[in-house]
N, C-alpha and C positions, 0 to 999 in steps of 0.2 A: 831652692834659695830665692828669696824675694829680690826683684830688681831694685836698684838703688833709688831711694825716694827723692823727691824734689828738694833742692836746697838752692836758695837764690844766690846769684853770683856776687852780689854786693860790690859790683863795679861802681866806682865814683865817676859820674858823667859830667862833673863840673868843667873839666878842661874841654870836653867835646862841646858843651853848650857855649863856651866862650868863643869858639871858632866858627859857629854857624853863621851863614849868610842868608839874606832874604831869598836868594835864588835856590838855596837848598830846600826851603819850604815849598816854593813853587814847583820844583821838580817832583816832590812827593805827592803834592795835590794832583799832579797830572798823571803820574805813573803808579801811585798807590804806595802804601806802607808795606814794605816787603822784608824788613829785617828789624832786629832790636835797635840798630843804629838809627833807622828811619823813625822808629817810635820815639827814641830819645830826642830826635830833632823836633818832632811835633810837640814835645813837652818843653822845649827850650824857651827862655825869655824872649828870644827873637821871634819865635813862632807866636808868642803872646801878643806881639805887636801887629801881627797879621790875623788877629782873631776873627775878623769879619770874613776873611777868605776861608779860614778853617770852618767857620760856622756854615757857610754856604755849601761847602763840600760835605760836611756832616749831615746837613739837612737833606741833600740830594741822595746820599747813600741810605739814610733812614727810610725815606719814601720808597726807594727802589726795593728794599728788602722787607719792609714792614707795612708798606702802604700808609694810610692815615690813621692807623689804629693806636690807641693808648689803652693798655690793659690795666684794669683797676683791681686792687687787692686791699686787704685790711689785716692788721695784726690783731690777734686775740691773745692777751697775756694771761697765762695760766697761774703763774707764781712769780713772786719777787724774792723768794728765799734763795740764797746763794752762799756757797762756801768758798768762793774765790774773792781775793782782796785786790780788786782792780781799782786804781786810784781815780779813774775817770768816770766810773759808773755809779749810778744811783742805787743799784742793787748790791754794791760791795758789802762783803761780810763785815767790814770795819764800820759801816754806817749804822748808827743807832736810830733805826727808822721802823715804822709799823710794817710788819710782814704779813703776807696773805697768800695762801694757796687755795684756789677755787675748788669747791667740791664738784662732783660730777653734775649735780643738778644746776649749780651755779654756772658751770661751763655751758650747759645746754641753754640756759637762759640768755647768756651773752651771745651765743651763736644764733639763737632764734632772732634776736634783735638785728644782728648783722645780715642774716638771710632776708629779713624784712626790708633792709635798706637796699637790697639788690645784689649783694656780694655773692659770688660763687667761687672766689679764690680767697682762701683764708690762710694766714701764716700763724701757726701756734708758737708762742714765745714764752720762755721761762728762764729764770736764773739757773745757774749750774748747781743743782742740788738733787742728787739721785734719790735721796730718801724722802724729800718733800714731794717729788714727782716721780714715783717709781715707774719703770718701764711698763709693767702690766697695766697700770692706771692710764698711762699715755696711750697705749694700744687700745684700751677700751674707749677712750675719747675719740680716737681716730676712727675706730670702727663705727661709732654712732654718727659721726659727722660726715664721713666720706660719701654715703649715698646721696646727700643733699648738695654736694659740691662738684664743681668741674675739676678743681685741684686742691690739694691740701699739702702745705709745706710746714716744716718745723725749723725753729731756731732755738735750740735747747742745749743742754749739756751734750757734748759729743759722745758718740757711741762707737763700739767696735763693729766690724763688718757684719757679723752674724746678727747683731742687734739691729743694725740698719736694715738688714734683710727682713727681719721680723716686722719692723715698722712698715717697710714697703709692702709686705704681704697683707698687712692690716689696712693699707690704703694711703700711706704717705707716698707722694710722688715727687716731692721737692725737699731739699735740705739746704739751709743757709748756714755757711761757716765763714767767718771773717778771721783773717790772721791779725787784724787790727793794725799792727805795724810789722814790717819785715826787718826792721833794724834791731838786731839782737840786744844791743846795749839799751836802747830805749824800751824794748819789750820787757827786759828785766827790771828796769826802773819803775814801770807802771803796773807790773803784775807782782804784787808783794807776797802772795801766798795762795794756796789752793791748787787744784789740778791744772788750771790754766797757766800757771807760772812756767810750765815746761814748754819752752819755745819749739823745740824739735818735735815734741809729741803733737803740738798744735798743727804743725805743718803736715803731719801724717793723716789727720782726720778727714780732709776732703777725699782722699783716696779710699778710706774706709767706706764713706758714703757711696762713692762711685762703684765700688765692688759690691755694695749692698743692694744693687739693682734699683736705685732711685732713678727717676726719669730726668730730673732737673737739679742742677747744682748751682747755688748762688755763692759767689766769692766776692771779697772786697777788702777795703782798708778803711780805717777810721781816721778821717782827715783832722789834723791838728796835733796828733801825737808825735809826729816826726816830720822830716822834710817831705813834702807831698810829692815832689818829682821823683825822689829816690824810691819812695814806697810804691809809686805808680809803676816804675820800671820793674820792680820785683813782682808786682801783681801781674804785669804783662808777661813776664817769664813764666810765672806759675800757670796762667791760663793757657799759654802756648803748650806747656808740658802736659797739662790735663787734657786739653782738646786732642792732642796727638795720641795720647795713651787711651783715653776713654772717649773716642770719637762718637759713640752712639748716644752720649748724653747731650742734653740741651743746657747751655751755660748762660748765666746772667752775671752781671757785675754791678756793684753798688759802692758809692763813695760818700757815706754819711759823714757830716761834720760834727765835731764835739759840740754839745749844748750844755746848758746849765743843768745841774743835778745835785743830789744831796751830798755828794763828795766835795762840792765847792772847788773843783779842779780848775786850776789856771791853765788856759790853753797855751802851750809853749810855742806852737808853730801855727798861728792863725792862717786860714785859707780864705781868700777873698772870693766874692761872687765871680769875678773875672777869671781867677785861677781855676775855679771849679768848672766854669764854662769851657775853658781851654782843655781841662782834663777830660771832660765828657766828649768833646769834639775829637780829641786825640784817640780815645778808645773807639769811637765810632769809625774813624778813618782806618784804624788798625784792624778792627773786627766788624766789618759791615753787617754781619748777621748776628751779632751778640746782643742779647737783651740788656738794656741799661735801666737800672732801677733808681727811682728818686723818692725819698720818704717825706713825711710831713715835718721832719727836722728842719726843712728848708722853707723860707718865707714864700707866700703866694706869688709875689712878683717874679722870683727866680724860677719857681716851678712852671709858671705860665710861659716863660720864655724858653726854658729848656725842653719843654714838650714839643717844641717846633724844631729843635736842633738835633736831638739824638736820643732823648729819653723815650723808652717804650713801655715802661711799667711804673705806675704811680700808686702809692698808698693814698687813702683818702678817709677823712672822718676818723682819724686814728686816736686811740687812747693808749698810753704806755704804762698803765698800772692794772693789776688784776681787778676785774670787776668794774672797770672804768666806763663801761657803756650803759649798764643798767643798774648795777648793785650799789654804786657810789660808796665804796668802802673807803677806809682811811689809809689804805696801802700806799706806800711810796711809789711814785712813778720812776721809770728808768732814766728818763731825760725829759726836758721840756720840749714840746712841739712848737713849731712856728706857724704852721698853716692850720688854722682852726675851722676852716670851712667844712660844712657837712658834705657827705659824699654826693648827694644829688646836686649840690651847688657846683662841685668840682666837675661832675659829669656834664652839667649844663654849659659850663665855661668851655670845656673841651669841644663840645658840639658847636658852640658859637664860633670857634676858631677854624671850623671846617674839618675837624678831626672826628674820629669815631670812638667814643668811650666803649670799651669792651668789658662786659661783666662776666661773660662766659665764652671761652675760646677752645674748650676741650670737653669731650664727653667720654666718661669712663667706659662706655660700651664700645668705643673705638680702640681702646687700649688692648 
């Protein structure tokens, strides 16, 4: 009999947030975040008024656990074909847009360009369409790329445990799976059709990956779909659950914000730069050793600041459509990016700030 899977508590923290005092924040900064209640306190509007103090503590913890390193990675989009109808995504099945799945040779061409840029950490991304990107084809791509990389992750259609094990055996060492929003009502409203519509099934997939012997698991929420504080609380619970049960895995968290796309989705819960900064600082204080990821969805000014406060992993020089690096196809992008700097420019800025851009931090010979 399988143990009971994770399900968020859905506790409303609004009453708690109304009662918080500045002294409560100060106590946590001194003694650490030791409970779900402490984490809720760090997310409170009152804590937002003490953002500078949160940022200082976040910076200190980041340097203690990660040094001055910033890990660079890049997404390689394999396909924008998708059978899911997600109202916020440019790949949605409902969108009448040009579709493209790269051939094997096209993938190798894109990858060769990225290797030439210096990347040794690549994230393979695709819409949820098993027939457009069959598992044997994905395994073939992984097998060809893995010898040239320090790590290879995927953000594709979710798989069952044995399928993840096949991918891990082929060379995948990281899987990225976002719940998007943990609010069941909002989840149903924005997922109109396709396999992703099943909220409970989506909650199970991170455990499938964990049991499938991957080395690293990326989790996250899509900011703007629902109340960011409540979603962050649920993500905190989920990470606590996963780290306790699958302690041997390396976890990362990401909080991408909604951006313009072909769906023309109106953002119902906008998240400001200040809110996002508070969110990242709260997660760093709660999880001092957790990798925090920031993508090119965010503008350069925010990325430049957050790499000093808590972010440890940055994408750079990204394209969000299949063939976007070399092939210049007409395929639709998943979303608009905000940071258009080339990877060497981002790396140079990191170095100018006294940090170390890391292109390779792992060797498969050591695994």
